[in-house]
C-alpha positions as CSV (number, residue, x, y, z in Angstrom):
1,M,22.1,14.2,-39.3
2,G,21.7,18.0,-39.2
3,Y,21.5,20.4,-36.3
4,E,18.2,20.5,-34.4
5,S,17.5,23.5,-32.2
6,N,15.6,22.9,-29.0
7,V,15.2,26.6,-28.3
8,N,11.4,26.5,-29.0
9,D,10.9,23.6,-26.6
10,F,13.0,25.5,-23.9
11,I,10.9,28.7,-24.4
12,K,7.6,26.7,-24.2
13,K,8.8,25.1,-20.9
14,L,9.8,28.5,-19.5
15,D,6.5,30.0,-20.6
16,D,4.6,27.1,-18.8
17,K,6.6,27.7,-15.6
18,E,6.0,31.4,-15.8
19,Y,2.3,31.0,-16.2
20,K,2.2,28.4,-13.4
21,F,4.1,30.9,-11.1
22,L,1.8,33.8,-12.1
23,K,-1.3,31.8,-11.5
24,A,0.0,30.6,-8.1
25,V,0.9,34.2,-7.1
26,G,-2.5,35.5,-8.2
27,S,-4.3,32.8,-6.2
28,L,-2.2,33.5,-3.1
29,W,-2.6,37.3,-3.4
30,K,-6.4,37.0,-4.0
31,S,-6.8,34.8,-0.9
32,A,-4.8,37.2,1.3
33,A,-6.7,40.2,-0.1
34,K,-10.0,38.5,0.8
35,L,-8.8,38.1,4.4
36,L,-7.9,41.8,4.7
37,C,-10.9,43.2,2.8
38,P,-13.3,45.1,5.0
39,V,-16.9,43.9,5.2
40,G,-19.5,46.7,5.6
41,K,-22.2,46.7,8.2
42,F,-25.1,47.1,5.7
43,Y,-23.6,45.8,2.5
44,G,-22.4,42.3,3.6
45,G,-19.4,40.8,1.9
46,S,-20.0,41.9,-1.7
47,L,-16.6,43.7,-1.9
48,R,-14.8,40.6,-0.5
49,Q,-16.7,38.2,-2.8
50,D,-15.9,40.3,-5.9
51,I,-12.1,40.0,-5.5
52,D,-10.7,38.1,-8.4
53,D,-7.3,37.5,-10.1
54,K,-6.2,37.2,-13.7
55,V,-2.9,36.3,-15.3
56,L,-1.9,38.9,-17.8
57,E,0.0,36.7,-20.2
58,K,1.2,39.4,-22.6
59,E,2.5,41.6,-19.8
60,K,3.7,38.6,-17.8
61,G,1.9,40.0,-14.7
62,I,-1.1,39.5,-12.5
63,A,-4.2,41.7,-11.8
64,V,-6.0,41.3,-8.5
65,G,-8.9,43.5,-7.7
66,N,-12.6,44.3,-7.8
67,N,-15.2,45.2,-10.4
68,L,-17.5,47.0,-8.0
69,D,-17.9,50.7,-8.5
70,Y,-17.1,51.6,-4.9
71,A,-14.0,49.3,-4.5
72,I,-11.5,52.1,-5.4
73,Y,-13.0,54.4,-2.7
74,V,-12.7,51.7,0.0
75,N,-9.1,51.0,-1.1
76,K,-7.9,54.5,-1.6
77,G,-10.2,56.5,0.8
78,T,-12.4,59.5,0.1
79,G,-12.8,63.2,1.0
80,I,-10.1,64.6,3.3
81,Y,-8.7,61.1,3.8
82,G,-8.2,60.3,0.1
83,Q,-4.7,58.9,-0.5
84,D,-4.0,61.0,-3.6
85,G,-5.1,64.2,-1.9
86,D,-7.7,65.0,-4.5
87,G,-10.8,64.2,-2.4
88,R,-13.3,66.8,-1.2
89,K,-12.0,69.2,1.3
90,Q,-15.4,70.1,2.8
91,P,-17.9,67.7,4.5
92,W,-20.9,66.6,2.6
93,K,-24.3,65.0,3.1
94,Y,-25.4,61.8,1.5
95,Y,-28.5,59.5,1.5
96,D,-28.1,55.8,2.1
97,P,-31.1,53.8,0.8
98,K,-30.3,50.8,2.9
99,T,-30.8,52.7,6.1
100,D,-33.2,55.3,4.7
101,K,-31.2,58.0,6.5
102,Y,-29.0,61.0,5.6
103,Y,-25.4,61.2,6.9
104,W,-22.8,63.9,7.1
105,T,-19.2,62.9,6.4
106,H,-15.7,64.2,5.8
107,G,-14.9,61.0,3.9
108,M,-13.6,57.5,4.6
109,R,-10.1,56.6,5.6
110,P,-8.3,54.3,3.1
111,Q,-8.4,50.6,3.7
112,P,-5.6,49.4,1.2
113,Y,-6.4,45.7,1.4
114,L,-5.0,45.1,-2.0
115,E,-1.6,46.7,-1.4
116,E,-1.2,45.4,2.1
117,S,-2.1,41.8,1.2
118,L,0.5,41.8,-1.6
119,M,3.2,43.2,0.8
120,Q,2.3,40.5,3.4
121,Q,2.9,37.8,0.9
122,Q,6.3,38.8,-0.3
123,S,8.1,35.9,1.5
124,N,5.6,33.4,0.2
125,I,6.0,34.7,-3.3
126,K,9.7,34.3,-3.1
127,K,9.2,30.7,-2.0
128,L,6.9,30.1,-5.0
129,A,9.5,31.6,-7.2
130,A,12.1,29.2,-5.8
131,D,9.8,26.2,-6.1
132,I,8.4,26.9,-9.6
133,L,11.0,29.0,-11.3
134,G,14.1,28.0,-9.5
135,G,14.6,31.2,-7.6
136,V,14.7,34.9,-8.3
137,D,17.4,37.6,-8.1
138,D,16.7,40.1,-5.3
139,G,18.9,42.7,-7.0
């Protein structure tokens, strides 16, 4: 009887555990982000409803976010309040078709619901790692 390697079986089991972990973290993060996501007065809960998660198998990561055009502006802010400092420095006027009115603004303060929801879930993510992967090294 010759030597039989079980390395491929081990790798498959590890990949299955990693996928299960990433899927669980994505679901947890998405749920937390939906709780923190702002809901606009006139636009209902479109931003909140659009939040989704996806396991990035090749990168062994997770993507949680929105596909709506304005999502980045809510999360990062606009105008003088923009997080990256590259927003408009002067006030501007815009028309809102929902209210049929014009408004002056300096921008919108950031509402980083994606980042904050991930940070809030750090202890739960560590618990998932322990349960599914057998723990993680904090170093």
